[in-house]
NUDOGU-308850 format. One record per atom (N, C-alpha, C): residue in three letters; z, y, x. Coordinates in pm, whole numbers, padded with zeros to 5 digits, always signed. Layout:
N
ALAZYX...
! end
This chain:
332
UNK+01174-02434+02901UNK+01334-02383+02954UNK+01284-02257+02972UNK+01361-02128+02898UNK+01383-01992+02909UNK+01439-01954+03104UNK+01318-01865+03159UNK+01366-01818+03197UNK+01503-01731+03205UNK+01600-01681+03366UNK+01708-01610+03352UNK+01728-01452+03261UNK+01630-01405+03348UNK+01625-01257+03219UNK+01598-01302+03092UNK+01567-01378+03022UNK+01526-01405+02866UNK+01615-01471+02814UNK+01739-01576+02941UNK+01869-01621+02793UNK+01935-01505+02821UNK+01926-01439+02956UNK+02039-01336+02967UNK+01992-01194+02831UNK+01890-01176+02778UNK+01870-01098+02705UNK+01897-01130+02591UNK+01857-01304+02545UNK+01932-01353+02461UNK+02052-01391+02397UNK+02137-01391+02538UNK+02272-01403+02511UNK+02359-01290+02478UNK+02251-01110+02525UNK+02300-01027+02526UNK+02330-01022+02380UNK+02227-01084+02305UNK+02209-00976+02167UNK+02290-01082+02073UNK+02389-01155+02053UNK+02459-01219+02036UNK+02603-01114+01997UNK+02615-01055+02071UNK+02719-00966+02016UNK+02690-00837+01955UNK+02557-00799+01956UNK+02491-00701+01898UNK+02486-00718+01769UNK+02411-00841+01721UNK+02470-00936+01655UNK+02561-00917+01504UNK+02684-00935+01594UNK+02820-00962+01559UNK+02819-00764+01515UNK+02801-00658+01572UNK+02895-00580+01550UNK+02812-00511+01441UNK+02628-00511+01418UNK+02594-00479+01354UNK+02631-00515+01169UNK+02643-00646+01210UNK+02730-00702+01013UNK+02827-00607+01057UNK+02949-00600+01120UNK+03074-00581+01079UNK+03061-00405+01087UNK+02964-00386+01082UNK+02962-00228+00971UNK+02999-00208+00889UNK+02978-00367+00825UNK+02969-00390+00639UNK+03108-00465+00618UNK+03043-00612+00706UNK+03163-00651+00682UNK+03281-00629+00726UNK+03426-00587+00679UNK+03595-00588+00774UNK+03657-00692+00742UNK+03659-00683+00867UNK+03748-00841+00872UNK+03687-00982+00869UNK+03725-01092+00893UNK+03679-01203+00868UNK+03604-01274+00939UNK+03691-01164+01084UNK+03612-01226+01200UNK+03617-01428+01195UNK+03679-01513+01141UNK+03642-01644+01189UNK+03576-01732+01117UNK+03581-01611+00918UNK+03429-01605+00886UNK+03306-01624+00938UNK+03281-01499+01036UNK+03208-01419+01049UNK+03194-01524+01187UNK+03178-01595+01271UNK+03197-01678+01339UNK+03142-01769+01282UNK+03202-01834+01249UNK+03140-01963+01118UNK+03011-01991+01068UNK+02987-01839+00987UNK+02814-01856+00881UNK+02739-01820+01081UNK+02748-01735+01215UNK+02673-01718+01294UNK+02656-01889+01371UNK+02770-01987+01367UNK+02779-02098+01437UNK+02668-02189+01388UNK+02682-02151+01219UNK+02546-02264+01106UNK+02427-02207+01132UNK+02399-02117+01193UNK+02319-02058+01203UNK+02191-02080+01347UNK+02290-02065+01430UNK+02328-02098+01568UNK+02260-02272+01632UNK+02346-02338+01535UNK+02324-02426+01529UNK+02205-02542+01404UNK+02177-02468+01407UNK+02044-02468+01216UNK+02080-02524+01151UNK+02210-02537+01105UNK+02233-02526+00979UNK+02257-02518+00803UNK+02329-02560+00745UNK+02341-02458+00660UNK+02485-02488+00634UNK+02536-02360+00505UNK+02641-02374+00527UNK+02740-02335+00361UNK+02839-02350+00309UNK+02915-02360+00154UNK+02973-02240+00211UNK+03005-02151+00080UNK+03084-02048+00140UNK+03211-02030+00055UNK+03306-02040-00009UNK+03401-02081-00065UNK+03514-01935-00116UNK+03523-01868-00219UNK+03622-01771-00245UNK+03588-01694-00346UNK+03756-01673-00364UNK+03787-01605-00536UNK+03651-01495-00523UNK+03646-01459-00648UNK+03522-01315-00704UNK+03569-01243-00611UNK+03536-01122-00496UNK+03561-00926-00531UNK+03531-01027-00349UNK+03515-01144-00302UNK+03553-01148-00154UNK+03447-01111-00037UNK+03388-01084-00117UNK+03240-01037-00032UNK+03136-01103+00047UNK+03147-01269-00075UNK+03046-01347+00051UNK+02884-01342+00007UNK+02848-01264-00162UNK+02733-01217-00112UNK+02718-01133+00013UNK+02792-01030-00028UNK+02747-00905+00068UNK+02766-00968+00230UNK+02800-01008+00216UNK+02832-01117+00385UNK+02695-01134+00382UNK+02609-01254+00305UNK+02447-01332+00304UNK+02391-01199+00312UNK+02350-01074+00259UNK+02297-01016+00252UNK+02285-00979+00350UNK+02366-00902+00423UNK+02439-00811+00549UNK+02380-00878+00645UNK+02361-01016+00642UNK+02384-01081+00802UNK+02208-01104+00795UNK+02113-01110+00676UNK+01973-01092+00628UNK+01931-00952+00690UNK+02016-00842+00640UNK+01967-00745+00698UNK+01948-00735+00846UNK+02056-00811+00934UNK+02070-00807+01098UNK+01985-00856+01155UNK+01881-00935+01068UNK+01782-01050+01150UNK+01632-01016+01122UNK+01516-00965+01148UNK+01393-01018+01072UNK+01334-01131+01038UNK+01348-01161+00918UNK+01365-01295+00882UNK+01382-01220+00677UNK+01275-01331+00631UNK+01248-01279+00492UNK+01409-01353+00424UNK+01405-01310+00328UNK+01542-01345+00290UNK+01450-01357+00108UNK+01558-01527+00026UNK+01535-01445-00078UNK+01695-01484-00184UNK+01726-01426-00272UNK+01834-01451-00388UNK+01862-01581-00451UNK+01843-01669-00493UNK+01843-01728-00601UNK+02009-01753-00736UNK+01987-01705-00787UNK+02121-01693-00881UNK+02102-01792-01008UNK+02219-01958-00887UNK+02213-02075-00996UNK+02249-01990-01140UNK+02192-02068-01235UNK+02210-02119-01354UNK+02227-02219-01479UNK+02288-02263-01525UNK+02284-02342-01662UNK+02165-02365-01629UNK+02092-02287-01692UNK+01928-02329-01726UNK+01778-02314-01639UNK+01829-02303-01491UNK+01791-02309-01370UNK+01737-02446-01397UNK+01575-02465-01384UNK+01550-02567-01301UNK+01462-02631-01183UNK+01447-02738-01147UNK+01377-02778-01015UNK+01281-02653-00968UNK+01132-02680-01055UNK+01041-02511-01051UNK+01100-02401-00989UNK+01207-02389-01110UNK+01228-02224-01052UNK+01326-02216-00944UNK+01313-02308-00867UNK+01319-02258-00702UNK+01245-02313-00597UNK+01198-02440-00603UNK+01029-02514-00533UNK+00902-02459-00552UNK+00905-02358-00683UNK+00720-02385-00722UNK+00715-02487-00825UNK+00539-02448-00858UNK+00483-02477-00949UNK+00307-02468-00935UNK+00273-02577-01013UNK+00077-02519-00981UNK+00104-02457-01098UNK+00026-02451-01098UNK-00091-02304-01177UNK-00222-02338-01203UNK-00314-02358-01365UNK-00446-02344-01368UNK-00482-02228-01321UNK-00612-02232-01233UNK-00627-02127-01194UNK-00839-02112-01164UNK-00886-02046-01241UNK-01042-02108-01232UNK-01159-01954-01105UNK-01202-02050-01054UNK-01243-01983-00939UNK-01426-01877-01002UNK-01378-01736-01004UNK-01456-01632-01105UNK-01587-01700-01032UNK-01653-01711-00951UNK-01805-01719-00905UNK-01843-01855-00968UNK-01756-01977-00923UNK-01871-02100-01004UNK-01799-02137-01137UNK-01675-02099-01162UNK-01665-02127-01255UNK-01602-02228-01326UNK-01554-02342-01222UNK-01375-02417-01201UNK-01311-02425-01179UNK-01195-02529-01232UNK-01104-02471-01292UNK-01016-02585-01170UNK-00876-02435-01117UNK-00864-02603-01003UNK-00661-02514-01067UNK-00601-02625-00972UNK-00445-02657-00965UNK-00421-02533-00865UNK-00356-02446-00862UNK-00263-02394-00749UNK-00117-02382-00754UNK-00059-02359-00615UNK+00064-02468-00657UNK+00088-02267-00564UNK+00213-02242-00650UNK+00287-02153-00637UNK+00435-02145-00587UNK+00456-02091-00462UNK+00572-02117-00420UNK+00666-02028-00430UNK+00819-02128-00427UNK+00940-02100-00502UNK+01021-02047-00436UNK+01105-01953-00433UNK+01178-01888-00385UNK+01243-01937-00267UNK+01268-02060-00231UNK+01271-02198-00101UNK+01169-02132+00028UNK+01050-02063-00010UNK+01015-02026+00076UNK+01022-01943+00140UNK+01102-01910+00215UNK+01176-01796+00260UNK+01270-01836+00464UNK+01341-01729+00494UNK+01387-01825+00580UNK+01520-01777+00584UNK+01600-01694+00500UNK+01709-01675+00433UNK+01702-01694+00265UNK+01830-01874+00237UNK+01847-01850+00112UNK+01985-01807+00086UNK+01972-01751-00046UNK+02162-01745-00091UNK+02168-01791-00202UNK+02200-01940-00240UNK+02226-01976-00338UNK+02326-01914-00384UNK+02292-01864-00517UNK+02481-01746-00520UNK+02505-01810-00620UNK+02666-01892-00662UNK+02681-01988-00771UNK+02609-02118-00801UNK+02604-02210-00683UNK+02522-02305-00653UNK+02620-02358-00741UNK+02733-02344-00765UNK+02763-02555-00867UNK+02775-02478-01019UNK+02709-02411-01054UNK+02660-02356-01185UNK+02558-02441-01252UNK+02507-02430-01197UNK+02371-02558-01188UNK+02347-02675-01242UNK+02315-02777-01337UNK+02315-02896-01301UNK+02232-03015-01203UNK+02346-03090-01165UNK+02286-03234-01091UNK+02117-03250-01116UNK+02004-03233-01189UNK+01919-03214-01147UNK+01903-03107-01112UNK+01856-02953-01097UNK+01792-02870-01007UNK+01859-02848-00861UNK+02061-02899-00869UNK+02135-02904-00738UNK+02037-03073-00586UNK+01996-03149-00636UNK+01919-03247-00625UNK+01783-03166-00612UNK+01696-03107-00686UNK+01587-02998-00558UNK+01625-03028-00461UNK+01764-02930-00386UNK+01754-02912-00307UNK+01826-02967-00163UNK+01783-03096-00172UNK+01853-03218-00070UNK+01698-03257+00011UNK+01621-03248-00003UNK+01478-03287+00056UNK+01483-03090+00151UNK+01437-03007+00103UNK+01462-02919+00182UNK+01568-02875+00269UNK+01701-02864+00242UNK+01779-02885+00301UNK+01815-03005+00408UNK+01734-03090+00439UNK+01788-03197+00518UNK+01648-03217+00562UNK+01517-03157+00578UNK+01371-03166+00611UNK+01308-03089+00655UNK+01367-02954+00579UNK+01273-02842+00605UNK+01134-02820+00519UNK+01133-02956+00415UNK+01013-02949+00375UNK+01052-02967+00212UNK+00897-02941+00090UNK+00962-02994+00017UNK+00803-03079-00016UNK+00856-03159-00136UNK+00740-03273-00213UNK+00687-03195-00357UNK+00582-03177-00355UNK+00578-03186-00529UNK+00445-03238-00530UNK+00435-03304-00660UNK+00282-03377-00693UNK+00210-03447-00602UNK+00265-03518-00509UNK+00240-03555-00370UNK+00200-03535-00234UNK+00230-03324-00288UNK+00198-03321-00145UNK+00295-03203-00111UNK+00276-03209+00026UNK+00430-03178+00105UNK+00444-03078+00150UNK+00555-02986+00116UNK+00508-02802+00192UNK+00604-02820+00284UNK+00571-02761+00418UNK+00702-02688+00528UNK+00751-02581+00481UNK+00865-02584+00473UNK+00945-02392+00473UNK+00961-02346+00596UNK+00947-02244+00616UNK+00907-02154+00690UNK+00999-02124+00765UNK+01054-02138+00920UNK+01142-02151+01079UNK+01159-02031+01089UNK+01307-01974+01167UNK+01397-02113+01036UNK+01459-02050+00909UNK+01487-02192+00877UNK+01497-02233+00762UNK+01682-02274+00753UNK+01777-02126+00672UNK+01919-02103+00686UNK+01937-02063+00539UNK+02068-02183+00464UNK+02072-02196+00326UNK+02180-02178+00313UNK+02227-02075+00253UNK+02423-02002+00260UNK+02441-01997+00109UNK+02541-02102+00026UNK+02586-02111-00096UNK+02686-02085-00085UNK+02707-02031-00188UNK+02842-01960-00267UNK+02890-02019-00382UNK+02974-02050-00380UNK+03049-02151-00517UNK+03202-02061-00543UNK+03285-02024-00652UNK+03403-02024-00678UNK+03507-02114-00727UNK+03610-02088-00592UNK+03713-02236-00673UNK+03820-02255-00760UNK+03787-02097-00834UNK+03858-02082-00971UNK+03832-02121-01085UNK+03686-02054-01066UNK+03656-02106-01253UNK+03561-02233-01266UNK+03579-02334-01332UNK+03552-02436-01364UNK+03497-02454-01467UNK+03506-02385-01619UNK+03424-02426-01728UNK+03240-02370-01695UNK+03193-02464-01715UNK+03118-02433-01738UNK+03029-02483-01620UNK+03087-02569-01456UNK+03056-02568-01343UNK+03021-02699-01364UNK+02986-02747-01197UNK+02852-02838-01167UNK+02946-02916-01067UNK+03045-02956-01020UNK+03074-03001-00886UNK+02950-03078-00828UNK+02893-03013-00640UNK+02825-03056-00565UNK+02879-03234-00578UNK+02818-03299-00582UNK+02756-03471-00540UNK+02813-03482-00365UNK+02893-03562-00373UNK+02955-03575-00195UNK+02802-03563-00091UNK+02673-03681-00161UNK+02598-03668-00092UNK+02520-03514-00025UNK+02522-03445-00152UNK+02458-03267-00088UNK+02598-03203-00024UNK+02685-03224-00039UNK+02807-03167+00027UNK+02793-03196+00154UNK+02784-03241+00230UNK+02731-03402+00353UNK+02657-03337+00408UNK+02537-03268+00312UNK+02385-03129+00356UNK+02477-03037+00468UNK+02570-02969+00422UNK+02621-02865+00485UNK+02640-02887+00547UNK+02656-02825+00659UNK+02662-02826+00788UNK+02835-02790+00822UNK+02855-02697+00783UNK+02991-02641+00719UNK+03017-02637+00591UNK+03184-02606+00586UNK+03207-02638+00450UNK+03360-02463+00479UNK+03314-02357+00482UNK+03362-02228+00463UNK+03424-02176+00374UNK+03602-02145+00423UNK+03674-02066+00286UNK+03673-01921+00334UNK+03713-01846+00194UNK+03733-01726+00254UNK+03818-01677+00189UNK+03914-01629+00256UNK+04026-01557+00217UNK+04004-01418+00183UNK+04189-01398+00131UNK+04158-01226+00145UNK+04226-01214+00226UNK+04166-01012+00252UNK+04180-00978+00317UNK+04323-00899+00406UNK+04354-00901+00475UNK+04490-00823+00538UNK+04511-00700+00479UNK+04603-00651+00439UNK+04713-00488+00413UNK+04567-00369+00438UNK+04565-00428+00620UNK+04515-00313+00698UNK+04351-00319+00636UNK+04304-00428+00706UNK+04176-00461+00613UNK+04091-00441+00507UNK+04209-00414+00401UNK+04190-00395+00244UNK+04171-00228+00242UNK+04297-00190+00289UNK+04263+00011+00341UNK+04171-00004+00386UNK+04066-00012+00443UNK+04003+00021+00541UNK+03835-00038+00390UNK+03788-00196+00381UNK+03741-00154+00301UNK+03741-00058+00151UNK+03913-00029+00091UNK+03893+00107-00060UNK+03826+00237+00076UNK+03892+00291+00173UNK+03819+00426+00261UNK+03694+00378+00255UNK+03589+00216+00275UNK+03492+00276+00320UNK+03366+00243+00191UNK+03395+00185+00119UNK+03352+00202-00007UNK+03337+00274-00108UNK+03404+00319-00108UNK+03418+00462-00267UNK+03428+00576-00201UNK+03320+00606-00090UNK+03246+00704-00083UNK+03168+00734-00085UNK+03036+00888+00011UNK+02920+00811-00032UNK+02870+00851+00120UNK+02901+00794+00188UNK+02901+00679+00278UNK+02842+00611+00361UNK+02668+00564+00370UNK+02593+00507+00385UNK+02614+00437+00517UNK+02573+00318+00520UNK+02547+00184+00626UNK+02451+00167+00688UNK+02388+00192+00773UNK+02246+00098+00833UNK+02264+00022+00933UNK+02197-00066+00874UNK+02211-00223+00952UNK+02104-00196+01010UNK+02085-00268+01150UNK+01967-00231+01260UNK+01900-00404+01307UNK+01798-00404+01249UNK+01780-00583+01297UNK+01804-00574+01419UNK+01842-00728+01464UNK+01883-00764+01582UNK+01768-00884+01674UNK+01756-00918+01603UNK+01764-01082+01643UNK+01564-01121+01534UNK+01461-01156+01596UNK+01377-01209+01543UNK+01360-01356+01510UNK+01229-01434+01411UNK+01258-01579+01366UNK+01236-01679+01505UNK+01128-01636+01610UNK+01132-01652+01774UNK+01215-01666+01842UNK+01345-01573+01839UNK+01430-01570+01912UNK+01533-01613+01872UNK+01587-01660+01770UNK+01677-01755+01682UNK+01626-01934+01742UNK+01526-01957+01674UNK+01462-02073+01718UNK+01490-02118+01868UNK+01519-01995+01967UNK+01510-01968+02105UNK+01638-02096+02160UNK+01741-01989+02050UNK+01936-01977+02076UNK+02009-02112+02029UNK+01851-02134+01934UNK+01856-02282+01853UNK+01859-02414+01964UNK+01761-02398+02035UNK+01700-02522+02191UNK+01812-02446+02240UNK+01897-02355+02272UNK+01995-02334+02387UNK+02154-02427+02351UNK+02126-02373+02200UNK+02299-02396+02166UNK+02242-02605+02261UNK+02127-02670+02158UNK+02157-02829+02278UNK+02131-02836+02382UNK+02157-02729+02468UNK+02179-02724+02578UNK+02300-02738+02638UNK+02400-02671+02523UNK+02546-02706+02605UNK+02569-02841+02648UNK+02650-02772+02770UNK+02672-02941+02816UNK+02856-02946+02727UNK+02832-03053+02745UNK+02986-03140+02736UNK+03033-03233+02759UNK+03119-03276+02784UNK+03158-03369+02841UNK+03174-03561+02805UNK+03150-03642+02837UNK+03141-03769+02836UNK+03253-03793+02757UNK+03415-03785+02758UNK+03543-03764+02722UNK+03564-03696+02624UNK+03509-03613+02596UNK+03481-03469+02479UNK+03414-03589+02380UNK+03297-03658+02414UNK+03208-03727+02298UNK+03297-03822+02257UNK+03359-03847+02341UNK+03427-04019+02288UNK+03539-03950+02227UNK+03655-03816+02282UNK+03732-03768+02170UNK+03680-03746+02027UNK+03482-03704+01947UNK+03477-03652+01924UNK+03488-03803+01788UNK+03450-03911+01868UNK+03442-04016+01785UNK+03538-04062+01789UNK+03646-04084+01785UNK+03757-04132+01810UNK+03839-04065+01658UNK+03814-03915+01694UNK+03853-03813+01566UNK+03778-03813+01423UNK+03660-03890+01440UNK+03614-03839+01294UNK+03648-04030+01252UNK+03645-04139+01324UNK+03620-04300+01303UNK+03784-04282+01199UNK+03883-04175+01318UNK+03988-04201+01250UNK+04073-04122+01095UNK+03939-04085+01043UNK+03958-04050+00854UNK+03895-04075+00769UNK+03829-04259+00879UNK+03830-04349+00801UNK+03943-04461+00731UNK+04040-04430+00631UNK+04107-04529+00649UNK+04094-04724+00660UNK+04043-04746+00622UNK+04022-04850+00629UNK+03963-04919+00800UNK+03968-04790+00883UNK+03950-04845+01035UNK+04071-04727+01141UNK+04123-04666+01024UNK+04240-04562+01143UNK+04357-04607+01174UNK+04402-04580+01206UNK+04564-04690+01236UNK+04656-04528+01284UNK+04615-04444+01171UNK+04705-04330+01138UNK+04733-04344+00986UNK+04850-04364+00998UNK+04941-04430+00840UNK+04917-04281+00736UNK+04941-04151+00794UNK+04888-04029+00690UNK+04728-04064+00642UNK+04676-04119+00704UNK+04549-04129+00607UNK+04490-04195+00508UNK+04583-04360+00619UNK+04569-04462+00466UNK+04616-04378+00332UNK+04796-04278+00348UNK+04851-04280+00231UNK+04771-04176+00148UNK+04654-04058+00225UNK+04588-04003+00135UNK+04389-03970+00157UNK+04367-04054+00231UNK+04238-04061+00213UNK+04221-04170+00169UNK+04116-04111+00081UNK+03984-04234-00060UNK+03885-04272+00084UNK+03816-04159+00175UNK+03715-04182+00165UNK+03672-04087+00307UNK+03660-04134+00441UNK+03642-04105+00573UNK+03496-04000+00543UNK+03531-03925+00695UNK+03410-03868+00708UNK+03295-04077+00796UNK+03175-03931+00732UNK+03030-04090+00832UNK+02996-03997+00995UNK+02932-04120+01023UNK+02861-04092+01156UNK+02800-03913+01217UNK+02743-03834+01060UNK+02713-03661+01051UNK+02777-03623+01127UNK+02930-03673+01076UNK+03032-03536+01104UNK+03034-03558+01248UNK+03046-03681+01317UNK+03006-03645+01474UNK+02940-03554+01515UNK+02797-03608+01471UNK+02700-03431+01523UNK+02771-03349+01482UNK+02748-03300+01349UNK+02830-03188+01309UNK+02946-03080+01456UNK+02957-03198+01484UNK+03101-03155+01530UNK+03060-03081+01642UNK+02975-03182+01714UNK+02918-03145+01839UNK+02835-03044+01893UNK+02831-03043+01773UNK+02630-02894+01743UNK+02750-02785+01788UNK+02865-02746+01642UNK+02922-02720+01627UNK+02999-02591+01708UNK+03013-02675+01807UNK+03081-02663+01908UNK+03009-02616+02044UNK+02950-02607+02065UNK+02840-02614+02084UNK+02785-02496+02109UNK+02753-02442+01969UNK+02713-02284+01903UNK+02832-02218+01954UNK+02966-02302+01892UNK+03058-02187+01875UNK+03110-02116+02043UNK+03051-02252+02111UNK+03126-02196+02291UNK+02921-02118+02335UNK+02875-02128+02271UNK+02794-02046+02343UNK+02827-01889+02255UNK+02860-01892+02177UNK+02848-01736+02091UNK+02905-01662+02179UNK+03010-01697+02211UNK+03161-01699+02278UNK+03148-01686+02504UNK+03012-01710+02512UNK+02958-01665+02609UNK+03002-01757+02745UNK+02990-01914+02691UNK+03050-02019+02760UNK+02920-02112+02775UNK+02892-02197+02855UNK+02782-02291+02843UNK+02861-02394+02864UNK+02974-02447+02859UNK+03036-02584+02811UNK+03139-02581+02717UNK+03161-02733+02639UNK+03229-02725+02605UNK+03382-02755+02603UNK+03478-02686+02532UNK+03580-02719+02543UNK+03692-02754+02412UNK+03783-02839+02466UNK+03842-02889+02349UNK+03881-02783+02231UNK+03923-02668+02249UNK+03950-02528+02145UNK+03798-02528+02066UNK+03722-02509+02113UNK+03594-02531+02037UNK+03581-02654+01940UNK+03646-02770+01985UNK+03566-02867+01884UNK+03754-02882+01801UNK+03832-02847+01784UNK+03954-02814+01710UNK+03963-02693+01632UNK+03833-02617+01668UNK+03882-02501+01603UNK+03690-02529+01514UNK+03607-02591+01528UNK+03535-02611+01458UNK+03564-02751+01354UNK+03646-02815+01420UNK+03711-02960+01295UNK+03702-02926+01174UNK+03793-02766+01107UNK+03808-02768+00985UNK+03672-02788+00960UNK+03604-02659+00930UNK+03456-02649+00881UNK+03364-02760+00868UNK+03367-02824+00966UNK+03295-02969+00945UNK+03341-03061+00901UNK+03471-03117+00881UNK+03577-03234+00774UNK+03632-03178+00706UNK+03662-03088+00627UNK+03705-03055+00523UNK+03615-03093+00399UNK+03480-03105+00332UNK+03416-03140+00299UNK+03364-03362+00307UNK+03390-03344+00415UNK+03359-03488+00442UNK+03434-03602+00450UNK+03624-03552+00382UNK+03697-03669+00424UNK+03703-03613+00214UNK+03698-03782+00136UNK+03737-03733+00020UNK+03894-03767+00022UNK+03994-03683-00054UNK+04112-03753-00095UNK+04148-03802-00208UNK+04278-03906-00226UNK+04256-04009-00336UNK+04322-03904-00415UNK+04355-04014-00538UNK+04418-03908-00691UNK+04546-03855-00654UNK+04633-03937-00540UNK+04754-03876-00543UNK+04792-03806-00449UNK+04705-03834-00401UNK+04633-03674-00269UNK+04616-03558-00347UNK+04527-03567-00442UNK+04520-03422-00562UNK+04614-03393-00621UNK+04686-03472-00669UNK+04785-03409-00750UNK+04953-03384-00637UNK+04893-03399-00581UNK+05069-03321-00448UNK+04982-03232-00368UNK+04866-03224-00376UNK+04811-03074-00317UNK+04763-03106-00182UNK+04829-03239-00158UNK+04742-03264-00016UNK+04592-03259+00013UNK+04544-03163+00149UNK+04435-03132+00121UNK+04343-03169+00266UNK+04183-03163+00272UNK+04151-03242+00435UNK+04197-03142+00543UNK+04231-02968+00483UNK+04262-02944+00630UNK+04361-02957+00680UNK+04481-03035+00543UNK+04613-03098+00645UNK+04590-03172+00740UNK+04455-03284+00626UNK+04430-03380+00711UNK+04388-03378+00874UNK+04292-03241+00879UNK+04263-03279+01033UNK+04361-03211+01093UNK+04463-03152+01052UNK+04565-03093+01100UNK+04603-03148+01181UNK+04672-03280+01164UNK+04755-03406+01119UNK+04677-03456+01275UNK+04489-03497+01243UNK+04517-03571+01302UNK+04443-03530+01461UNK+04457-03361+01500UNK+04410-03326+01610UNK+04587-03321+01691UNK+04685-03339+01584UNK+04776-03323+01643UNK+04827-03495+01723UNK+04743-03593+01627UNK+04823-03758+01664UNK+04749-03796+01743UNK+04629-03755+01744UNK+04514-03893+01816UNK+04540-03824+01959UNK+04565-03969+02063UNK+04556-04011+02150UNK+04443-03959+02231UNK+04472-03847+02272UNK+04349-03729+02410UNK+04328-03810+02500UNK+04190-03933+02459UNK+04145-04000+02618UNK+04054-03876+02690UNK+04082-03746+02694UNK+03992-03668+02746UNK+04079-03698+02915UNK+04032-03686+03012UNK+04086-03645+03120UNK+04085-03523+03180UNK+04017-03444+03156UNK+04025-03273+03193UNK+03990-03246+03040UNK+04083-03173+03058UNK+04085-03074+02869UNK+04052-02880+02930UNK+03965-02912+02931UNK+03910-02764+02917UNK+03962-02609+02873
! end
């Protein structure tokens, strides 16, 4: 348990972290909050947006604002699992002359991993990330290697360029705590971007948090309180996404497959992180509503009719938030 002074010092660093990132990233307030929520909750996130919306810049800036090791992996069609995990090489002991195999660690052995254009690599290489994302370790030649902590993967993908891409399988999508969509900036924000990036001025980002402090914050997130009625509400919300058990006709009409229990875990954990990020120590109904979209949008599988008529998971989430009977007795 952290003492009061340490707790206060850590919480004061969260707005400082946002300020450092916002020296470079203009606007995108909701996106930045969601990325920081994933970091605090100890999960990974998938960033989707058209080219030129600063997805890679956001991740790089985050890494500069933290005292953590950072590696960028450019995913390509010819990338192999050993290119990201590592491989064994034959070496010789110059003293004894004996030869032995030594494991050379790949770029996954870092705190922050930018998996750039993750959907450009084949399923075999995508699958190499599954163990790392779930267990924070990798297995090679029968030997298990622990990854550095904290371990945070931010993957990017382009939604409009389908040639030469391999859609992520549902099993891997579910490993991402949040699926974050990045939209175009407002007119005011775009003007600020153009002014700030076409001159000679450079921006220095100062590191704010180190690995130990981030792990302390991740533990603190789990100590944020949530009312039992809100836990019940989350359970009801997640169960309502499943066509075979829901009572909501909209879901039965458009959804092929609903979210599993991991979605409920993710929703509670991210709501706690969102609450802490905004200086609160108890989850509110609004925290759950805000985080429901990035938590559920990659865990609700639409049917063919929905895809043809342009009905997306976010619409289903909006309907659920409106229609589900609120069983909580205190809406804070």
